C-alpha positions in Angstrom: -25.7 93.5 -70.7 -25.7 97.1 -68.4 -29.3 98.2 -69.4 -30.6 95.0 -68.2 -28.7 95.1 -65.1 -29.6 98.7 -64.2 -33.1 97.7 -64.0 -32.5 95.1 -62.0 -31.0 97.1 -59.3 -33.1 100.1 -60.1 -36.8 98.1 -59.3 -35.4 96.2 -56.3 -34.5 100.2 -55.1 -38.2 100.5 -55.9 -39.4 98.1 -54.3 -37.1 98.3 -51.3 -38.3 102.0 -51.0 -42.6 100.7 -50.8 -41.9 98.2 -48.5 -40.3 100.7 -46.0 -43.0 103.0 -46.2 -44.5 103.9 -42.7 -47.3 101.7 -41.2 -49.1 102.4 -38.1 -48.7 99.7 -35.1 -52.3 99.1 -33.2 -51.0 101.5 -30.4 -49.9 104.0 -33.0 -53.5 104.0 -34.7 -55.4 104.3 -31.3 -53.2 107.6 -30.4 -54.2 109.0 -33.9 -57.8 107.8 -32.5 -57.5 109.0 -29.1 -55.9 112.7 -30.1 -59.2 113.2 -32.4 -61.3 112.3 -29.4 -60.2 114.7 -27.3 -60.5 117.2 -29.7 -64.3 116.2 -30.3 -64.8 116.5 -26.6 -62.5 118.7 -24.7 -61.7 121.0 -27.3 -58.1 123.0 -27.2 -56.0 124.9 -29.8 -53.0 123.2 -28.5 -54.3 119.5 -29.4 -55.7 120.7 -32.5 -52.0 122.1 -33.7 -50.3 119.1 -32.1 -53.0 116.4 -33.7 -53.6 117.5 -37.2 -51.7 119.0 -40.3 -51.5 122.4 -41.3 -53.2 121.6 -44.6 -56.1 119.8 -42.7 -59.0 118.6 -44.4 -62.5 118.1 -42.6 -65.0 115.8 -45.0 -68.6 115.6 -42.9 -71.8 116.3 -44.6 -73.4 115.5 -41.1 -71.6 118.8 -39.6 -72.3 120.4 -42.8 -76.5 119.6 -42.1 -76.0 120.8 -38.5 -74.6 123.9 -39.3 -76.7 125.1 -41.7 -80.3 123.7 -39.8 -79.3 124.6 -36.6 -76.2 127.0 -36.4 -74.4 127.5 -33.1 -72.1 130.0 -32.3 -71.1 133.3 -34.7 -68.7 131.5 -37.0 -71.1 128.8 -37.9 -74.0 131.8 -38.0 -72.3 133.8 -40.7 -71.9 130.9 -43.6 -74.2 128.2 -45.2 -71.7 125.3 -46.3 -72.5 123.3 -49.8 -73.2 119.6 -48.4 -70.6 117.5 -50.9 -67.8 120.7 -50.6 -65.8 120.6 -47.5 -66.9 121.2 -44.0 -63.6 122.9 -42.7 -61.0 123.4 -46.1 -58.5 124.6 -43.5 -57.0 124.0 -40.1 -57.9 127.6 -38.9 -62.0 127.3 -39.8 -61.9 123.9 -37.8 -60.5 125.4 -34.9 -62.4 128.1 -35.5 -65.2 126.8 -35.6 -65.3 123.3 -33.2 -64.0 125.9 -30.4 -67.4 127.8 -30.7 -68.4 123.8 -30.2 -70.1 123.0 -26.6 -68.1 119.8 -25.4 -69.2 116.2 -25.3 -68.7 113.0 -24.0 -66.9 111.0 -27.0 -66.8 106.9 -26.7 -64.7 105.1 -29.3 -66.7 101.8 -30.2 -64.5 99.9 -32.4 -61.5 100.7 -34.3 -59.7 99.3 -37.7 -56.5 100.6 -39.0 -54.4 100.2 -42.3 -50.9 101.7 -42.8 -52.2 105.1 -43.5 -55.6 105.8 -41.9 -57.8 105.2 -39.1 -60.7 104.5 -39.1 -63.3 104.2 -35.7 -67.2 103.7 -34.5 -68.1 106.0 -31.8 -71.1 107.2 -29.9 -72.0 110.5 -27.7 -75.0 110.4 -25.2 -75.0 114.7 -23.7 -76.2 116.5 -27.3 -77.8 118.5 -25.3 -79.1 119.5 -22.2 -81.8 117.8 -21.6 -83.2 114.5 -20.0 -82.4 111.0 -21.8 -81.5 112.7 -25.3 -81.1 110.3 -27.9 -77.8 109.0 -28.3 -75.6 109.9 -31.8 -73.1 107.0 -33.7 -71.1 108.1 -36.2 -67.9 106.5 -38.1 -65.1 108.5 -39.0 -62.2 108.0 -41.7 -59.1 109.5 -40.9 -55.9 110.1 -42.9 -52.9 110.1 -41.8 -48.8 111.2 -42.7 -45.6 111.1 -40.5 -44.8 114.2 -38.7 -41.6 116.3 -38.9 -39.3 115.7 -35.9 -39.6 117.0 -33.3 -43.4 116.8 -33.4 -45.4 115.7 -29.8 -46.8 112.7 -32.0 -45.6 110.7 -34.4 -47.9 111.0 -37.1 -50.6 113.5 -37.6 -53.9 113.9 -39.1 -54.2 115.3 -42.8 -58.5 114.2 -43.7 -61.1 113.2 -41.7 -64.5 112.2 -42.9 -66.7 111.8 -40.9 -70.9 110.9 -40.9 -73.0 110.0 -37.8 -76.7 110.5 -36.8 -77.4 114.1 -37.4 -81.4 113.4 -37.8 -81.0 112.4 -33.3 -78.7 115.2 -32.6 -81.1 118.3 -34.7 -83.6 116.4 -32.9 -81.8 116.4 -29.2 -80.8 120.3 -30.2 -85.1 121.3 -31.4 -86.2 119.3 -27.6 -83.6 121.5 -25.6 -84.8 124.8 -27.6 -81.9 125.2 -29.3 -83.0 125.7 -32.5 -86.7 125.6 -34.0 -87.7 122.8 -35.8 -87.9 122.2 -39.4 -91.4 123.3 -40.8 -94.5 121.3 -40.9 -93.0 119.3 -38.1 -93.2 118.4 -34.1 -90.0 118.5 -31.7 -90.5 114.5 -31.3 -91.5 114.1 -35.2 -88.6 116.0 -36.5 -86.6 113.3 -36.6 -87.1 110.4 -35.5 -87.7 106.9 -36.5 -88.7 103.4 -35.5 -85.9 101.6 -33.3 -84.6 98.4 -35.5 -86.2 94.8 -33.7 -82.7 93.5 -34.9 -79.9 93.5 -32.3 -76.7 94.6 -34.2 -73.6 92.3 -34.2 -70.4 94.0 -33.8 -68.4 95.4 -36.6 -65.6 93.0 -38.7 -61.7 93.8 -38.5 -60.3 93.3 -41.9 -59.4 89.8 -41.6 -63.2 88.9 -40.5 -63.0 89.0 -36.8 -64.7 91.3 -34.6 -63.4 94.2 -32.6 -64.7 95.0 -29.2 -64.5 97.4 -27.3 -62.9 96.2 -23.6 -64.5 98.7 -21.4 -66.3 102.2 -21.0 -64.3 104.6 -23.0 -63.8 108.3 -21.8 -62.3 110.5 -23.7 -58.4 110.4 -21.4 -59.1 106.7 -21.4 -60.2 104.8 -24.7 -60.2 101.4 -25.2 -57.8 99.6 -25.9 -57.3 98.1 -29.0 -58.4 94.9 -29.4 -58.0 93.7 -33.2 -55.5 93.2 -35.6 -56.5 95.4 -37.8 -54.6 95.1 -41.5 -51.8 94.7 -40.2 -51.5 90.7 -41.0 -52.6 92.2 -44.6 -49.1 95.3 -44.1 -46.6 92.1 -42.9 -47.6 89.8 -46.2 -47.4 92.2 -48.4 -44.1 93.0 -47.4 -43.1 89.3 -47.1 -44.1 89.7 -51.2 -41.9 92.7 -52.1 -38.7 90.6 -49.9 -39.6 87.4 -51.8 -39.8 89.4 -55.4 -36.8 91.8 -54.0 -34.7 88.2 -54.0 -35.9 86.4 -57.1 -34.3 90.2 -58.7 -31.1 90.2 -56.7 -30.8 86.0 -57.8 -31.2 87.6 -61.5 -28.6 90.4 -61.2 -26.1 87.9 -59.9 -26.6 86.0 -63.2 -26.3 89.1 -65.2 -22.9 89.9 -63.5 
């Protein structure tokens, strides 16, 4: 029965290829997150070239809203960004836009990752040169691919999906006199809202346990990864592939 035999062989090969696809370790995921944090906190073209893919794309309605409402730099002043389109659709556009932004501190609060993606929760506290600026918290999802041989880092960021408290950021800029308050609103009322009464709880990882940073972070020294994230699920999936492959190989023996 050669046709069935060939089908079994092809199925086993396909399962093996799927099971052997790359899967980020905790350390590799942290390196991806660290690279992005450094690009925001202390941007350089050299890091952008080393950490991002050439077809890099960045989606962020928060960033687009800030650029449209309070453009900073000649590149931002020259455009109006559609909110549902990529903020930066090329690596060159990101380098031009981010390269004109003032440095900010970037604290990684938590991290989760799958095999091909890294997600972080982060905070910055100095978005404008004023006393006691409002803190800004955001979430970033990063899709990655394996880097070409000889690259500085093993994985490169292909796509970013980033949203944060643009209202607090804008209010800081308004109070600093960097941009004007929206029409009809004062600088204080432009973006403010009442503080929640409940204390936020730690965000869970993929298996339901909380992840929290082990210490105060800085761009050069992010907190150590302290949770199992999705590696358990990936391990379980690999084990399932192995079991299925064993059954199919047994069937192949019987067919010979």
